N, C-alpha and C positions, 0 to 999 in steps of 0.2 A: 304493508309489499313485500312479498318472498323472493328470497336472496337466490340467485341460480347458483347452481351445485360446479364445485370445481374440481379436478383430480388430486390436487395436494393442498389446497388451500380451502379450508371448510370455512364459507366467506361468512355464513354464517353466524360462528363462533368470534372472526374477527369483528363484526360488524358489532355485536356486544362489547368485545374490548373496547373499539372508538366510541361507543355511546358513553360507556364509563369515564373514559378520558375526556368529554367534554365533546366529541364532536358530533355534527348537526348532519347526520346521513341522508342524502334529496334523492329519491330514486332506489335502484338497485345499484349494488356493489357488483362488479365485474373485475377481471384480474387479469393479465398477459405475461406471458415471461417477459423477460427481459436479457436475462442471463442466467446461468448456470453451469454447475460440473461439481468437480470435487470441495470448491467452495460453497459460501451459501447461495441457495436460487435468490432470485430477483423480481420483483414483477412489478410492472405498472399497475394499481389499483384506484379505482374509479368510481362514482357515482353518478349522476346526472349534469353533476357542475363542477365536482373536485376530483382534482386527480394527486395520490402519494407515491411513496414505492414502499413495499412491503419484503422485506427479509427473513428467510427461515432456513434452517439446514439443510441440506439435501435428502431424498428419501433414504436412499439408501449409501453403502459403501464406508467411510469414512468417514462419517458424522460429525462436524464440528461439534463441541460440546457448548452448552448454555453458557459456559464461561466467555466464549469468543461473540456471542450477541450480545453479553452483557457487558463485553470490552467496548466494540463499539458505540452501542448505548450511552453507556457512562462518558465516553469522552467528548461525543459530539452535542450530549447535552450540555457538556459543563462549556463548552466552547460557543455557546450559544450568542453569548453577548461579547465575545469578542472580537478582535480585530481580524480573526481568523473565519474565512469562510464555510458554513455547512449548511448542509441541509436542516428543513425546520422539526424538530423533536415532536411528534405528534401522537403513540401511542407504543406500550409493550408490553409483552406477557414475557417475562425472560425467564418465570419454573416452568412454562407449557402446560399453564393449568387448561385454557382452553381447548387446544387440541393434539396436548402430548408433546408438543415440539415448542421452545420459544421462538419469539420470532417478533419484528419490530417494522412502524412503522413510520416515517419519516416525509417531510412536504415534497415535494415533483419538484425538481429543479431542471427551469428549462433552459438548455442551452447545449452546448455541442462539446463533444468528445474526440478529440484527436489522438488516435492509437497509430494508425500506418503511417509510413512515409509518404503515399498516397494521399492522405487525409490534408497533409498539406499544402496540398496543388494550388491548390484558390487562396494560399495566403499570402504575400509579397515579403519580401525578404524585412522590410522594416515590422510589419505584423509578424514575423516570428522571433524577431529580434524583442519586440514589445512582449511579447509571449514570456518569453524566456525571463524577461525581467520580474513582470508579473510571479513567474514562478520561484522565482528565488526568495522573493520579498516576502513571498504567502509564508514560505517555509521559517523564513527570519521573523516573521511574526508570530506563528507556532512557539517556537522556542523563545520568545521573548514573554509567554503567557506565565502570569502568575497563578502558580498553582494552588499555591493558599487562597488566593481571592476567588477562582471558581472550582473549589471543593475537592482537587484531586491530590491532594499530600499522600494520600494512602491506594494513588491508582498503581505504582509500580516501586522496585526495588532500586532504587538510581545509582547509592553506594556499591560499587565494584564493576557495574554495568560493562563495560570495555571487556574487563576481563572474564565474565560467563560469557561475552558471545564470541571469545576465542576457543574458551571450551567448549562451549555448544557445537561449535559449528565445526572444532575440531572430532567433537564426539559424532557428530552427523557422517562425517567422512567414512569414520569405520562402519558404518551401517551402510553406504550406499556404493562404498569403492566396490569396483569394478577390474582392478588393476593396481600395481604397484607404483606409484607417482614419487620418487624423493623431494621431485623441488615442491612437490603440497605439503610432505611433510615439514619442509624444510621452513615452506612459510606461516605454517600453523607454530613450530616451533620457534621461529624469529618474533613472531607476535608475542608469544607469551612472554618472553623477555622483554618487550619493548612497552608493556602497557603502561598507559600515563598514570603517574602517580596522585595525580590530580586532575578532575572535569568539572564542567559544570552539571546541573539538572536542570533537564526542560521535559515538556510532552515532544516523544519523538513520534512521526507517525510510522516509520518503520519500513515501507514502500513507495515512496514519494519521486513520481516521475508526471509529467504531463499527462498519461491517459489512465493517472487516481484520481484526475481534476473534470470536471464542468468548465465549460467556456462559456461566458456570457454571449446569448446568437448574436452573433454579426461584428461582436468587438473581443479578441483574442488576448486583448490587452486586460482582459479585466478577468478574476477567476471568480466564479459564480459559487462552487462548490467545491469542495476538499473531500473527496471518498474512501471506501476501501482503508477503514481503519484497524482491520482485524488485525494486525499486528502493533499498536501504539501502546505505547506504555511510557513512565518514567523511564529516563536514562541520558545518555553522552550526547548533545544535541550535533557533536560532529560526527557519530556514524551517520547521521541522518545525510547531511552534506556530502559527505564522502561517496554515499550509497549512490545519492542522486548523480554525482561526477561518476560514476562509474558506471552505472547504467547507459552513459554516451557514448560508453565504446562498442564500437561496431560488432566483436562479439559477442554481445548480448542478442544480436538477433538469432545466431545460431541457437540459444537457449530458448528464445523465444517461438523460434520456426519462422520467422515473418520478417520484413523489413519494418521495425518499429519508429515511428516519427521520432523518438527521442534519439535514436542515434542517427538522426539525419545529419551531414554538414551542415545541412542550413541553419542549424542551431548554433549558435556562442559554441566555443570550446568548453570543457571540462575547465580547465584554468579560467578562464575568463566567468564562469557562472560561480565557481569558488569566490573568486575576487570581489564579483558582485554580493556575495552573501556578506562577504566582510565586508562593505562600505554600507549594508544595508541594516546587519544587525551590531556594528564595530564592537564586533569578536575578533580575534586572531585566528588564525587557523592553528596554533601550536601542535606537535606532534602530528602534522598533516600526512607524511608519511605512512606511518603506523594504520590511522584509520583508513585511507587510500588501500594499504594492502588488507586491513580486515574487510571491507569490501569486495575487494577481488577476490579473497577467500570464502566468502558468503554465497558469491556466483557460481563459483567453480562448484563449490558443492552441491549447489542447486541442480546445474547443467550436469553432472554425476548422479544423480537422484534418476532423472529422466533416461540416461540408459539403463541405471539399474531395475527400474521400472519394465524398460523395453526387453531386456535379459533375462527377468523373472517373469516374463510374459501376462504384467498388468497393462494396463491400457496406459502408454503415457504421450499417446499423441503422434501426431508426424515428427519429423525431425531429428530423433535419438541420437541419429548418427550424427549430425551437425553438432548436437549439443553435446556429444561425446570428445570431437574435436576441440571444442570452446573450453572445456576444462584446464587441459595443458595450456591453450595460449592465456587464457585468466589468471592459472598459477603463475606463468613468464611475467606479465603485465604485474601483477601483486608484487613479486621481487625485485622487480625495478624502482618500484614507488616506495621503498620501505625506507629510504635514506634522502625520501625529498622534505625539503623544511617549509 
């Protein structure tokens, strides 16, 4: 049976890759866009019986490299038989042989994505609290994965990870700064002087919060799958925990350009989430002020990048003015947290 054409997904080529991976296609393949933009494009792929999710780079602009696709595929494939919920690995063409760009096919996970504050409206306070606990416990489970047992020893360079993060975001600030902000320079300098000399090594997600998960349908206390692994690597797990907590600040709404679910006061506080992580992981949050400060630096630089793109005429989306206001507020919060224990 012939396969319908698609503007950016040559479905005949996709079908061939699926068949080589042992997938029995029933009827014709169809694909519908789920999301897209500057990140990888995501489509719902289906035949007459099955549903999958296929991801490929954007068709133009700053196309992510094949390494980005490889990163997601490598980590999610490695986590298949662990306590970390991920979509099933189905097929991949990481070198772009089939139609010129890499792509991956994962199992479709039926569930709910909570992104905006309005998405929380149908949940009771108890369900929101249970959801928070499930998310924090999932992050703790990720950080407890034995990297040798799952074959991820060479997935990144964990030694010196936090120091590199400070240097990376300080350099990025120089690329996107639109004005002088002495407090940001102070924050970056203070972080460089306070990098912990020792740290645990673990798989880190790099962007963990509720909207990067799929929750079980009708059960927000169960994480059905963690998604968006483009930033994953081996590193210091406390950077993951701190970023999750700092994303809770209302200033993050200005960066996103909408009222996010994760910043809602209905969720437990960042401190309560941090305490939950400690109980779940049995790991103390040593040098916690440093990790919070680093997370604030990262988000502040991202906010400034939105402003920079707007000033340079690039498409930065709505809310660039609000993002500029967020930069200074986030830096102030970062300086305040440095001495937290």
